[in-house]
C-alpha positions as CSV (number, residue, x, y, z in Angstrom):
1,X,66.1,137.5,111.8
2,X,67.4,140.7,113.4
3,X,68.9,143.1,110.8
4,X,72.2,143.1,112.6
5,X,72.7,139.3,112.6
6,X,76.1,138.6,111.0
7,X,76.0,136.3,107.9
8,X,79.2,134.6,109.1
9,X,81.9,134.6,111.7
10,X,85.6,134.7,110.9
11,X,88.7,134.0,113.0
12,X,91.4,135.3,110.6
13,X,94.2,132.9,109.7
14,X,97.7,133.4,111.1
15,X,99.0,130.6,108.9
16,X,98.4,129.6,105.3
17,X,95.3,127.5,106.3
18,X,91.7,128.6,106.1
19,X,88.8,126.3,107.1
20,X,85.4,127.1,105.6
21,X,82.2,125.8,107.1
22,X,79.3,126.9,104.8
23,X,76.5,124.6,105.9
24,X,76.5,124.5,109.7
25,X,74.3,127.6,110.1
26,X,70.8,127.4,111.5
27,X,69.7,131.0,110.9
28,X,66.4,131.4,109.1
29,X,64.6,134.6,108.3
30,X,61.0,134.8,109.7
31,X,59.4,135.3,106.3
32,X,61.0,132.0,105.1
33,X,60.1,130.1,108.3
34,X,56.5,130.9,107.7
35,X,56.6,129.4,104.2
36,X,58.4,126.2,105.2
37,X,56.8,122.9,106.1
38,X,56.9,121.9,109.8
39,X,59.6,119.3,109.0
40,X,61.7,121.8,107.1
41,X,61.7,124.3,109.9
42,X,63.8,121.8,111.9
43,X,66.5,122.3,109.2
44,X,67.3,118.5,109.0
45,X,70.0,118.9,106.3
46,X,72.3,121.1,108.5
47,X,76.0,120.1,108.7
48,X,75.5,119.7,112.5
49,X,78.3,120.9,114.8
50,X,81.0,121.0,112.1
51,X,82.2,124.3,113.5
52,X,82.7,122.6,116.8
53,X,84.7,119.8,115.3
54,X,87.2,122.3,114.0
55,X,87.1,124.6,117.0
56,X,90.6,123.5,118.0
57,X,92.1,124.8,114.8
58,X,92.1,128.5,115.5
59,X,94.6,127.9,118.4
60,X,96.9,126.4,115.9
61,X,96.7,129.4,113.6
62,X,94.2,128.3,111.1
63,X,91.5,130.7,110.0
64,X,87.9,129.6,110.5
65,X,85.0,131.0,108.4
66,X,81.5,129.8,109.5
67,X,78.2,130.7,107.9
68,X,75.4,131.5,110.3
69,X,72.4,131.0,107.9
70,X,70.8,127.7,106.9
71,X,71.6,126.2,103.6
72,X,67.8,126.3,103.0
73,X,68.2,130.1,102.6
74,X,70.9,129.7,100.0
75,X,73.5,127.0,99.5
76,X,76.9,128.6,99.7
77,X,78.5,125.5,98.1
78,X,76.5,125.7,94.8
79,X,77.2,127.5,91.6
80,X,75.2,130.8,91.5
81,X,74.5,130.2,87.9
82,X,72.5,127.1,88.8
83,X,74.9,124.7,86.9
84,X,74.8,121.2,88.4
85,X,77.9,120.0,90.3
86,X,77.2,116.4,89.3
87,X,75.5,116.4,85.8
88,X,73.1,113.5,85.5
89,X,72.9,112.9,89.3
90,X,70.3,114.2,91.7
91,X,71.5,117.3,93.6
92,X,70.0,120.1,95.6
93,X,69.6,123.6,94.1
94,X,71.2,126.9,95.2
95,X,67.9,127.6,96.9
96,X,66.7,124.1,97.8
97,X,63.1,123.2,97.4
98,X,63.3,119.6,98.6
99,X,65.2,118.1,101.5
100,X,67.7,115.3,101.4
101,X,64.9,112.8,102.0
102,X,63.1,114.3,99.0
103,X,60.3,116.0,101.1
104,X,59.1,119.4,100.0
105,X,60.7,122.3,102.0
106,X,57.9,124.7,101.2
107,X,54.5,124.2,102.9
108,X,51.5,123.3,100.9
109,X,50.2,126.6,99.3
110,X,53.5,128.4,99.9
111,X,55.4,129.3,96.7
112,X,59.0,128.2,96.3
113,X,61.4,130.9,95.2
114,X,61.2,132.2,91.7
115,X,64.2,133.5,89.7
116,X,63.9,137.0,91.1
117,X,63.9,135.8,94.7
118,X,66.8,133.4,94.1
119,X,68.8,136.3,92.6
120,X,68.0,138.4,95.7
121,X,69.1,135.7,98.1
122,X,72.3,135.2,96.1
123,X,73.0,138.9,96.4
124,X,72.0,139.1,100.1
125,X,73.6,136.0,101.5
126,X,75.8,134.1,98.9
127,X,77.8,137.0,97.6
128,X,79.0,138.4,101.0
129,X,80.2,135.0,102.2
130,X,82.2,134.5,99.0
131,X,83.5,138.0,99.0
132,X,84.9,137.4,102.5
133,X,86.2,133.9,101.6
134,X,88.0,135.3,98.5
135,X,89.4,138.2,100.4
136,X,90.8,136.1,103.2
137,X,92.4,133.7,100.7
138,X,93.9,136.6,98.9
139,X,95.3,138.0,102.1
140,X,96.7,134.7,103.1
141,X,98.4,134.2,99.8
142,X,99.9,137.7,100.0
143,X,101.4,137.0,103.4
144,X,102.6,133.4,102.8
145,X,102.9,133.0,99.1
146,X,100.2,130.3,99.0
147,X,97.0,129.4,100.7
148,X,95.3,126.1,101.7
149,X,91.5,126.0,101.9
150,X,89.8,123.1,103.8
151,X,86.1,123.1,103.2
152,X,84.4,121.3,106.1
153,X,81.1,119.4,105.7
154,X,79.1,116.6,107.2
155,X,76.0,114.6,106.0
156,X,73.8,111.7,107.3
157,X,75.6,108.5,106.7
158,X,72.8,107.1,104.6
159,X,70.9,109.3,102.1
160,X,69.4,107.1,99.4
161,X,68.5,110.1,97.3
162,X,72.2,110.8,96.7
163,X,74.1,107.5,97.2
164,X,73.3,103.8,97.8
165,X,74.1,102.2,101.2
166,X,76.3,103.8,103.8
167,X,78.7,106.6,103.0
168,X,82.4,106.1,104.0
169,X,83.1,108.0,107.2
170,X,85.7,110.4,105.8
171,X,85.2,111.6,102.2
172,X,88.1,113.6,100.9
173,X,87.5,115.5,97.7
174,X,90.1,117.3,95.5
175,X,88.1,117.7,92.3
176,X,89.7,114.5,90.9
177,X,93.1,115.9,91.6
178,X,92.6,119.4,90.1
179,X,92.0,121.5,93.2
180,X,95.3,121.1,95.1
181,X,98.9,119.8,94.6
182,X,99.2,116.0,94.5
183,X,101.6,116.0,97.4
184,X,99.2,117.8,99.6
185,X,96.3,115.5,98.6
186,X,98.5,112.5,99.3
187,X,99.5,113.7,102.7
188,X,95.9,114.4,103.6
189,X,94.7,111.0,102.4
190,X,97.4,109.3,104.4
191,X,96.1,110.8,107.6
192,X,92.6,109.6,106.8
193,X,93.9,106.1,105.8
194,X,95.7,105.8,109.1
195,X,92.7,106.8,111.2
196,X,91.7,103.6,113.1
197,X,88.0,102.9,113.3
198,X,87.1,105.2,110.3
199,X,86.6,104.3,106.7
200,X,87.7,106.7,104.0
201,X,87.7,107.4,100.3
202,X,89.3,110.0,98.1
203,X,87.3,111.5,95.2
204,X,84.5,109.0,95.7
205,X,80.8,110.2,95.7
206,X,81.9,113.7,96.8
207,X,84.8,115.2,94.8
208,X,84.2,118.7,96.2
209,X,81.5,121.3,95.7
210,X,81.6,124.7,94.2
211,X,83.9,126.1,96.9
212,X,86.6,123.5,96.3
213,X,86.3,123.6,92.5
214,X,86.1,127.4,92.2
215,X,88.9,128.4,94.6
216,X,91.2,125.4,94.2
217,X,93.7,126.7,91.7
218,X,97.1,125.2,92.5
219,X,98.8,127.0,89.6
220,X,97.8,130.3,91.3
221,X,98.9,129.2,94.7
222,X,95.5,128.3,96.2
223,X,95.1,124.6,97.2
224,X,91.6,123.4,98.2
225,X,90.3,120.2,99.7
226,X,86.8,119.2,100.9
227,X,86.2,116.8,103.7
228,X,82.7,115.4,103.9
229,X,82.1,113.5,107.2
230,X,79.5,110.9,107.8
231,X,77.6,112.2,110.8
232,X,77.4,108.9,112.7
233,X,81.1,109.3,113.2
234,X,80.5,112.0,115.8
235,X,76.8,112.3,116.7
236,X,73.5,110.5,117.2
237,X,71.8,111.1,113.9
238,X,68.4,110.6,115.5
239,X,69.1,113.6,117.8
240,X,71.0,116.0,115.5
241,X,70.9,119.1,117.7
242,X,72.6,117.3,120.6
243,X,76.4,117.8,120.8
244,X,78.2,114.9,122.4
245,X,81.9,115.9,123.0
246,X,82.8,112.4,124.1
247,X,81.3,110.8,121.0
248,X,83.1,113.3,118.8
249,X,86.5,113.1,120.5
250,X,88.0,110.3,118.3
251,X,87.1,112.1,115.2
252,X,88.4,115.4,116.5
253,X,91.7,113.7,117.1
254,X,91.8,112.7,113.4
255,X,90.9,116.2,112.3
256,X,93.7,117.6,114.5
257,X,96.2,115.3,112.8
258,X,94.8,116.4,109.4
259,X,95.1,120.1,110.2
260,X,98.6,119.7,111.7
261,X,99.6,117.9,108.4
262,X,98.1,120.7,106.3
263,X,99.9,123.3,108.4
264,X,103.3,121.6,107.9
265,X,102.9,121.3,104.1
266,X,104.9,123.6,101.9
267,X,104.6,123.8,98.1
268,X,107.6,122.5,96.2
């Protein structure tokens, strides 16, 4: 990875809404690539094309913060302390060692990261992203009096390691109602419920990761929501790197209605 490769891209917000996309990056430092198994080098657990799904939002004034590095380098949506987001359930670590299909990420004979390496990756990759995220939210709140954070994710529609059967298409998470105002959550859910051809759930298997839980503080004027999308809604899961704009168009129309709803919302 060239030394001057940015760790993220940012289109600053002109409205109270910031969209964060922490898992769409495919950057991988050469020293890690050499340690990974052949299957892991393909980065199968990427949130493929999520930055494209929300590409329309910047023209509406929303900010868009997109990480460039793979979640296999460091997971920006995990607690840096290592605390599990879902105690008792199987989850990936801040520096993952196994893929979603439970295959080893590191090649035979290659050592997974120890605590020193994990701390170095957190400092080099995790902290800069979160510093920029926190700074942008603070600037939005100063300009508008409040901020809305939409954390954008996607995942294969069936991952037996984490959930049985097929995941609903649109999975809204608000940390069981703690990360944003009830009225905002209700309006967001109404958009998803009205989306013909898509199933949805609110605070189902995914209630929001570290980003939603950490930054979502309605009492302090920051309202956070996570949307986890089943990838079959917009792509061929057997050919993840291929972007099909026609396939994705119905979902993008739903996301546009969601973003427009978030932009219209005002705190009581």
